[in-house]
KOLSETOR-310681 format. One line per field, with one value per residue (C-alpha): z negated, y negated, x. Coordinates in steps of 0.2 Angstrom, whole numbers, plus 5000, padded with zeros to 4 digits. Last residue first. Example, Ala and Ser with C-alpha at 12.3 -4.5 7.8 and 13.67 -1.06 7.14 Angstrom:
! residues 2
z	4964; 4961 .
y	5005; 5022 .
x	5068; 5062 .
//
This chain:
! residues 356
z	4620; 4607; 4589; 4579; 4594; 4590; 4594; 4613; 4622; 4630; 4641; 4660; 4666; 4651; 4650; 4659; 4677; 4684; 4675; 4687; 4686; 4668; 4662; 4671; 4664; 4647; 4650; 4656; 4641; 4629; 4638; 4637; 4618; 4616; 4625; 4642; 4650; 4659; 4669; 4670; 4683; 4685; 4702; 4708; 4714; 4730; 4741; 4741; 4722; 4721; 4726; 4725; 4723; 4738; 4734; 4715; 4713; 4724; 4715; 4698; 4704; 4710; 4694; 4684; 4694; 4694; 4675; 4671; 4654; 4650; 4636; 4636; 4652; 4662; 4654; 4668; 4681; 4674; 4664; 4668; 4661; 4643; 4629; 4612; 4597; 4584; 4579; 4597; 4613; 4606; 4621; 4624; 4636; 4648; 4647; 4651; 4665; 4673; 4674; 4682; 4695; 4692; 4703; 4691; 4677; 4687; 4686; 4690; 4707; 4709; 4697; 4700; 4719; 4720; 4735; 4728; 4732; 4732; 4724; 4728; 4714; 4719; 4721; 4708; 4709; 4725; 4718; 4722; 4714; 4698; 4697; 4700; 4687; 4674; 4667; 4651; 4638; 4620; 4622; 4626; 4628; 4610; 4602; 4593; 4574; 4579; 4570; 4576; 4594; 4589; 4580; 4595; 4607; 4622; 4638; 4644; 4642; 4652; 4641; 4645; 4627; 4617; 4600; 4592; 4573; 4565; 4548; 4529; 4528; 4516; 4524; 4541; 4536; 4524; 4540; 4546; 4550; 4553; 4562; 4574; 4577; 4581; 4596; 4600; 4613; 4606; 4590; 4588; 4570; 4568; 4554; 4545; 4527; 4520; 4511; 4504; 4513; 4504; 4488; 4473; 4461; 4473; 4487; 4486; 4498; 4496; 4514; 4521; 4522; 4531; 4543; 4548; 4551; 4562; 4573; 4572; 4579; 4570; 4578; 4568; 4563; 4550; 4536; 4548; 4543; 4547; 4564; 4561; 4546; 4556; 4543; 4548; 4566; 4567; 4561; 4578; 4576; 4585; 4584; 4595; 4608; 4619; 4621; 4638; 4639; 4620; 4619; 4633; 4626; 4609; 4619; 4627; 4611; 4602; 4616; 4616; 4597; 4600; 4591; 4593; 4581; 4584; 4569; 4570; 4559; 4561; 4569; 4571; 4573; 4590; 4597; 4587; 4594; 4612; 4611; 4603; 4618; 4630; 4622; 4622; 4641; 4644; 4635; 4643; 4661; 4674; 4675; 4665; 4666; 4653; 4639; 4625; 4608; 4596; 4577; 4567; 4574; 4571; 4588; 4591; 4586; 4585; 4599; 4609; 4609; 4613; 4629; 4633; 4632; 4643; 4656; 4658; 4660; 4673; 4683; 4684; 4675; 4660; 4655; 4667; 4666; 4648; 4641; 4637; 4620; 4621; 4621; 4605; 4595; 4585; 4567; 4557; 4545; 4538; 4543; 4527; 4515; 4524; 4524; 4506; 4502; 4512; 4503; 4486; 4490; 4493; 4479; 4483; 4495; 4502; 4502; 4514; 4514; 4530; 4542; 4545 .
y	5639; 5644; 5647; 5656; 5666; 5672; 5655; 5656; 5653; 5670; 5670; 5675; 5671; 5676; 5695; 5699; 5692; 5709; 5718; 5712; 5724; 5730; 5712; 5706; 5721; 5716; 5698; 5703; 5714; 5700; 5689; 5702; 5704; 5685; 5683; 5682; 5677; 5660; 5662; 5645; 5642; 5632; 5635; 5653; 5654; 5655; 5643; 5630; 5629; 5629; 5640; 5638; 5656; 5668; 5682; 5680; 5677; 5691; 5703; 5697; 5699; 5716; 5721; 5715; 5725; 5741; 5740; 5738; 5730; 5735; 5728; 5709; 5709; 5715; 5704; 5692; 5706; 5716; 5732; 5747; 5764; 5758; 5769; 5767; 5773; 5763; 5752; 5746; 5750; 5761; 5767; 5786; 5788; 5775; 5784; 5801; 5792; 5786; 5803; 5810; 5796; 5781; 5776; 5783; 5772; 5756; 5742; 5723; 5716; 5702; 5707; 5725; 5723; 5713; 5701; 5686; 5670; 5654; 5638; 5622; 5608; 5590; 5578; 5564; 5545; 5543; 5534; 5548; 5561; 5551; 5548; 5566; 5571; 5560; 5543; 5540; 5526; 5525; 5542; 5544; 5563; 5564; 5547; 5542; 5543; 5549; 5565; 5566; 5566; 5581; 5590; 5588; 5598; 5590; 5598; 5583; 5572; 5583; 5589; 5579; 5572; 5558; 5552; 5536; 5534; 5517; 5520; 5524; 5540; 5554; 5559; 5560; 5571; 5582; 5586; 5597; 5614; 5607; 5591; 5601; 5614; 5600; 5593; 5579; 5583; 5571; 5563; 5545; 5538; 5519; 5508; 5521; 5519; 5514; 5531; 5531; 5541; 5547; 5549; 5542; 5547; 5542; 5552; 5563; 5575; 5578; 5571; 5579; 5597; 5592; 5582; 5597; 5607; 5594; 5592; 5576; 5559; 5543; 5526; 5511; 5520; 5511; 5524; 5539; 5544; 5563; 5563; 5567; 5577; 5588; 5593; 5578; 5584; 5589; 5571; 5565; 5547; 5530; 5513; 5500; 5492; 5507; 5506; 5514; 5527; 5530; 5532; 5544; 5554; 5555; 5561; 5575; 5581; 5581; 5590; 5603; 5606; 5609; 5603; 5585; 5570; 5552; 5541; 5522; 5509; 5490; 5488; 5474; 5461; 5456; 5462; 5478; 5481; 5478; 5490; 5503; 5501; 5502; 5518; 5525; 5522; 5530; 5545; 5547; 5545; 5552; 5569; 5578; 5568; 5555; 5555; 5542; 5543; 5529; 5527; 5511; 5503; 5485; 5483; 5467; 5470; 5489; 5494; 5479; 5483; 5501; 5495; 5484; 5498; 5509; 5496; 5493; 5512; 5512; 5498; 5505; 5495; 5506; 5504; 5490; 5483; 5477; 5473; 5455; 5448; 5436; 5450; 5457; 5441; 5438; 5444; 5431; 5424; 5439; 5449; 5442; 5450; 5467; 5466; 5462; 5477; 5488; 5481; 5484; 5502; 5507; 5515; 5532; 5542; 5528; 5525; 5513; 5495; 5489; 5482; 5465 .
x	5534; 5522; 5529; 5515; 5508; 5490; 5483; 5487; 5503; 5508; 5522; 5525; 5543; 5553; 5550; 5567; 5561; 5569; 5555; 5542; 5527; 5530; 5532; 5517; 5507; 5512; 5507; 5490; 5487; 5492; 5479; 5466; 5469; 5468; 5451; 5444; 5460; 5465; 5481; 5490; 5503; 5519; 5527; 5531; 5549; 5559; 5548; 5562; 5563; 5544; 5530; 5511; 5503; 5501; 5513; 5515; 5497; 5491; 5503; 5496; 5478; 5482; 5491; 5476; 5464; 5474; 5478; 5459; 5456; 5439; 5427; 5427; 5436; 5421; 5407; 5405; 5407; 5393; 5396; 5385; 5380; 5382; 5388; 5380; 5390; 5380; 5395; 5397; 5407; 5420; 5428; 5431; 5416; 5424; 5441; 5432; 5422; 5438; 5445; 5429; 5430; 5419; 5404; 5391; 5397; 5394; 5407; 5405; 5402; 5415; 5429; 5426; 5427; 5443; 5445; 5454; 5444; 5455; 5448; 5455; 5457; 5453; 5468; 5471; 5473; 5463; 5448; 5436; 5448; 5450; 5431; 5427; 5440; 5431; 5437; 5427; 5426; 5420; 5412; 5393; 5388; 5383; 5381; 5397; 5402; 5420; 5418; 5400; 5406; 5417; 5403; 5392; 5403; 5412; 5406; 5396; 5411; 5422; 5437; 5452; 5453; 5460; 5454; 5459; 5456; 5459; 5466; 5463; 5473; 5468; 5451; 5459; 5473; 5462; 5451; 5465; 5456; 5439; 5445; 5456; 5443; 5430; 5440; 5453; 5466; 5479; 5473; 5480; 5481; 5481; 5486; 5496; 5503; 5486; 5483; 5501; 5514; 5530; 5520; 5529; 5543; 5557; 5550; 5535; 5527; 5508; 5504; 5520; 5513; 5497; 5508; 5518; 5502; 5495; 5510; 5519; 5524; 5528; 5528; 5534; 5550; 5561; 5560; 5562; 5579; 5579; 5588; 5606; 5603; 5590; 5577; 5565; 5565; 5547; 5543; 5548; 5552; 5549; 5557; 5548; 5560; 5560; 5541; 5538; 5552; 5554; 5535; 5535; 5549; 5539; 5524; 5533; 5541; 5524; 5517; 5530; 5528; 5509; 5493; 5496; 5496; 5502; 5504; 5505; 5513; 5512; 5495; 5482; 5496; 5491; 5508; 5506; 5488; 5494; 5508; 5497; 5485; 5499; 5504; 5486; 5485; 5502; 5497; 5480; 5488; 5476; 5484; 5471; 5455; 5452; 5439; 5443; 5435; 5435; 5434; 5435; 5419; 5415; 5406; 5415; 5433; 5436; 5424; 5428; 5446; 5442; 5433; 5447; 5459; 5448; 5446; 5465; 5467; 5453; 5460; 5478; 5491; 5496; 5514; 5519; 5502; 5506; 5489; 5486; 5481; 5466; 5453; 5461; 5459; 5474; 5478; 5488; 5476; 5467; 5482; 5492; 5479; 5480; 5500; 5500; 5489; 5501; 5516; 5508; 5503; 5485; 5475; 5467; 5457; 5447; 5428; 5421; 5413; 5407; 5420; 5429 .
//
């Protein structure tokens, strides 16, 4: 059905037999219903039908779906997989995410919405009670785990042949994933479905090229504004925190003598130049001010959205300028709120090997 393409090796006998058998048993996708109990919203149905068209009519093997956070990306792709399986386009599927928690969350969603389809979390392969994945049709994994399994052998041959998976789903597709784990996509000969919540105009050119798409034109998109206008999501509300440094930046001449000494002691650049001002936008590149961070945290703990009857701050993300700034904020939180035992505010960036 598609132009000739290079593959990484010979397919196994059963994989070749399945391809041959599909020539006569594969159904037309536009004739196969999408389960509305899984993904019944109009934009979800539209996204699946657009992917159907890309696979079948446009002869594309890679698609990119842009959907706002909270609009149901996972449910949409589960409904798509269900449809592809019922149409005999897919037998085995690989779902990849970059965090253990996201793999577990997605596995739970598959078990809820496709309970009759065997699925397995490959991160549990060392658990004797859960390590038999031979019958699973949906496998879920992080990228590093799958990288390690590509070369793993079983009974004298590779555990996964190049044609083992019919579809690979990339959760939160972006160029760094492809750059670091390209071997996965080069090895397996499969349809590729990318999911992202990043607005279509902010997705980088390399990501679009990975999916062989024109920049700014994903296979389908459902943006935050659309979701808000349709009543499926509520818009974010911004709250201004009255902090002078964050708003206006810092002038050297306005600092105290003690603060000027700290300023002069900083290594601003390799030539030893010392600026006389830092703008607000660059503030946290250079200066991690205890008082500023403490005031922001205090404002958050006092005025943030509360749960548990108003006794506890709800789930909150604090975006930092960089990893060192994030570490500094976490340290200040623990110093200001020691009764929370260092477990309430956690760092989850790239510098943490096992993110919670």
